[in-house]
N, C-alpha and C positions, 0 to 999 in steps of 0.2 A: 584511586583507581589507576591501573596501568593503562598507558596510552601508546598506541603504535606510532613510532617515529616516522618521519617523512620518507626515509630510505626504505624501510620495511613496507610502508604502505604503497610506495611506487611499485614494488615487486608484486604485492597482492593485486593491485589494479591491473598490472600487465598480465598476470596469470588469468584473471577473470576476463579481461578483454580478449585474450587468445582463445580461451575456452568458449566464450559466447560466439565469437565470429567464426571459429573453425569447427566447433562441435555442435552448437545449438542452431545457429543460422541455417546450415545445410539441411536440418531436419524439421524446419518449420512446417513444411507441408505435411509431414508425418504426424506432427503434433496436432495440426488442425484437423486432419482426417480421422485420427483416433480419438480426438478430444481428451487427450491425456499426455502427461509428461512421461517419456519412456523411462523404465526403471533404471537403466544404466546411466542416464543423464541425472536422475535424482541421486543415485549413489555417488556419482562423481561430484555433484554439488555438495553433498554431505562431507565427502573426503576433503574438499577444499575449504570447509568451514563456513559455507554460505548460509547454513541454517542458523548460525549464531554469530554472524559478522558484527552485529551491533550489540551483542550481549557481552557482559564483563569477562575478562580473561580469567578471573577467579573461579568462574563457573564453566570454563571450557570454551568461551567465545573468543572472537578476535579482538573485541574491545574497541571497535572503531567509533570515533566521535562523529557528531552530525556533519561536520565539514567534510570528513572522509566518506561518510555515508553518501553524501551528495555526489562526490566524484565517482563512487562505485555505481550509483544509480544511473549516471550517464551511460555506463557500460551495459548495465542490465536492461535498460530501456531500448537498447539497439536491436533486440530480438523479440520474439513473441512474448508479450507481457505476462502470459500464463506461466512462463518459466520463473520469473521473479515472484509471482503470486504464490508459488509453491512454498517458499520460505519467508515471504514478506511479513506474514502475521507473527512469526516467531521473533523476527528482528524488530518489528514495528509495534503496531497498536496493542497486540496481545502481550508480547514479551516485555515491552517497556512498562506496562502496568506492574509486572513482577519486579523489574529492575528498580523502579522508582518508589514503589509503595508496598511491596511484599515484605513479610517478616523474614528473618534469617532462615527459619525452618521452611517457609514456603519457597524461598529462593533455592535452598539446598535440594529440595525435593524435585523441583521442576526445571530449573534453568539448565542444568547440565545435560539432561536428555534432550532438551530443546536445541541446545547448541550443537549436539552431535547428530541431530536429525532423527533421533529415535522417538521423539514426541513432536507432534504438530499441535500448536495452540491456535484457537480461534477467538475472535473478539465479538462477543454476543451482546450487541447494543441495539441495533436497528430492529424496529417492530413495524407491524402494519400501520400503526398510527403514530409512530415516532421514528423519524428518519434523521435528518441533519439536526433537528431540534429534539433532544431527548425528554423535554418537559412533558410530552404526551405519553410517556412510557406507562404501560399497563401491567407488565410483569411484576409479580410481588414475591417478596421473601418474608415469610411469617415465622416469628420466633415461637416455637411450640415445643414444650417438653424437652428443653435442652438442645434443640437442633433448629436449623433453618429449613423451612419447607418452601420450595420455589415452584411457582406456577406461572405460566404465560407462554407466549409465542414470540420467537425471533425470526427475522426475515433477511434474506440475502447475506447469510453469514459465510464469509469467505473461508474456504477449506473445511467447512463443517463435515462433508462426507468423508474426509480424510482425518479428521481431528481426533486427538486423544484427550484434549483439555479445552474446556469452554470457559473463557474469562467472561463471566456473566453478570450483567447489570440488572438490578431489580429494585423496586420501591419497597421500603421496609414497612412491615406491619407487626403488631404485637408488642411494640415497645413504645409506650405513650410519648416519651420525650423525643422520639426520632421518627415517628410514623410519617410516611410520605417522602422521606429523604432517600436518595439513591445510594445503594451500597453495591459492592462488587465482590463476586464470589468465584472461587476456583472449583469447577464442576467437571470431574472426569466424564467422558462420554459413555463410560460403562456403568454409570450410576443408574439405578432403577428409576424409571420414569422419564429418562431422557430419550426423546424420539427425534432422530435425524431424518428429515424428509429426503425425497429423491433429488438428484442433482438438477439444478436449474438449467434450463436451456436459454442461452443468451445470444444477443446480437453478435458479439465478438468474443475475443479472448478465449478461443477454444483451448482446452487443456487446463483452464482454471476452473476450480470447483466451488460452488456455493449452493446453499439450500436453506430451507426453513428448519428451525429447531423448536420442538415443543417440550416444555417442562411440565410434567403432570405429577404433581405431588413429589417432586424430587427432594429428597431429604439429605442434607449435608451437615456435618458437625461445625462447631464454632471455629475450628481451625481453618475452615474454608473461606472465612471472611478475610479479604485482603487487608493487611495491616492490623487486623483485629479491631478496626474502628469503622462504624457505620458511615461516618461523614466522608470517608475517603472516596467513595464511588464517583460522584460528580466531578470532584477536583481531578481525580485520576483520568477520567474520560477526556476532559478538556485539555489536560496537559499532553497526553499521548497523541491526541488528534492534532494538536498544534505541531508537534514534532513530525508526525506523519505527513502533514501538509507540505513541509519543506522537502521531505523525501519524494513525495508525488510530483512536486514541481520539477525536481531533477529527472525523475523517471520520464516525465513528459518531454523533456528536452533530449533525452536519449533516443526516444522514438522519433522526435523531430529531426535529429541528426541523420537517422537512418532514412527517413523520408526524403530529406535533402540529397543524401548520397545517391539514393535510387533515382531521383529526378535528374541529377547531373549526369549520371552514367547512362541513363536511357536516352536523354536528349543529345548526348554527344555522338551516339551511333545510329539512332533512329532517323531514317531519311524520308523526307516528303519532297516530291518534285526534284529529286536528285541532290538535295541539300540536307545536312543534318538539322533537325528541328532546333537544336541548341544554338544554331547560328541566327535564328529568327529573333528579332529584338523583343517581341512580345513574350516569347518563351524565356529569354534572358531576364526580362523584368520579373517574371514569376519566380525564377531562381533567386534573383536578388532579394525579393521580398521574403522568401523562405530563409535565406541565409541571415538576413537582418533579424528576423524573429528568433532564430536559433541562438545567435550571438547575444541578443538582449535577454533571452530567457535563461541562458546559462549564467550570465552575470547576475541576474535577479536571484536565482536559486543559491548561488554562492554567497551573495550578500546576506540573504535571509538566514543561511546556515551559520555564518560568522556571527551575526547578531544573536541568534538563538544560543550559540555556544557560550558567548561571553555574558549572556543574560540581559543584554540591553533591550532586546525586543523579542518577546515570545508571544505576542498577540497580533499586532498589525502585520509584521513581516511575513510570518507563515501564511496568513490568509491572503495578503496581497500577492505573494509569490505564487501560491496555488492558483489564484484567479488568473493572473497574467499568463503563467506558463501553460496551464491546461487549455485556456482559450487560444493561446498562440499555437499550441500543438495541433489543435483542431484545424486551424487555418493552414498550417504547413502541410498537414495530411491531405486536406482538400485540394491545395495547389498541386500536390504530388500527383493526384489522380488527374487533374487538369493537364499537367505537363505530359502525362502519358496518353492523353486522348482516350479513344475507345478502349485501348489496351488496359488502361487503368481501372476499367470496370470489370475486368475478367478475374475470376477467382484464382487463377494460377499466378497472378502478379502480386508481389509483396505489398505494393502500395494499396491494393484493394483491402488486404487484411489490416494494414496499419490504419486505414480510414475507419474501419469498424472498431478496432481495438481502442483507439484513442478516445472514442466517445464516452467511455465509462469514466475517464479521469475527471471529467467535469461534474460527476455525480457523487462518487463515493468520498468518504472522509470529509463530507461537507460540500454541498453543491456550490456552484459559482454564485448563486443568489445569496446563500448564507455567508460566503466570504465577503461579499459586498456589505452586508449588514454588520458583520464584525468590524470591518475596517472603518465604515462610516460612524458607527456608534463609538468606537474607541477614539477616533479623531475628535469627535465632539466632547467626549468625556475628558480627554486631555486638555482641550482648550478651556473648558469650564473649570477644570482644576487649577 
């Protein structure tokens, strides 16, 4: 696999940083009010290769590895998280299923249009009774007359209203030796029986889309089964979620850096009693706490990415990093509102949006509680081994 060298990646990161700060940040209010990413911003993101930055160069992507992904996420997290969400599933949990487990034919069919932004893929795992723990999954895929028939309901599926392809997980039926196991299928949203619900209304992240998806007798051929093997599903889900947790950790720190920068800039000029609030020791203490959490979080995300890349830790590290970084980001955003005082509660202030946006990071791709269970169980397992 071709890898982008340090010099080329520095140029990519600089271009993304400039685009985010000069083109996207000034339009955050427009994104929030319209609850959509403007078409020209989407087009520019596609031109820059952002829809496929983590997809292989052989299929039109930039081919960034996870350590580079983390550095880019620091930049993408600096603005409205809905911007990154637009192409996050292509590069992350949906696209990585194809990269890691798809057949040559499946990769050839889907990865290039995904990398170019002509196709948006969604990761259809979560259900009303199966969130961070997929063992409660109710969706089924039944082998009938030479095809798979998928039935069930998925919930909170990111980009589903925009999606062209649903990377869909379901429990297998109709094959005695594999009944109850989780398989993963490639289901175009144009397939008969696929019903995409209305866009969810959420607390924050305006401009990011999600919805319920219903599968009502959806019939797909054997070529839709990822890797051609039933047993791939659960393994693929756990692997791509672990990688995604490292990315989310860095994204949380990108947002935290923005919250810190907004806090410093505001307290340097906002005056109370004729004195800038930033000269008050209690405000300085809050800024210091923010800065410390940002520095620690960035180091944690980088360490988790390095260990994921070399294969020394793809279990504890991603979960520990997501737990620390997303919880820390919540604290940094909360302190940002506090530093701003009453102004921080007003909708026109960036920190008010950051405060709402960051809350979701502790929920998706595994809640903080699930990360604690993963880390705790793995530590005990290793000690016993």
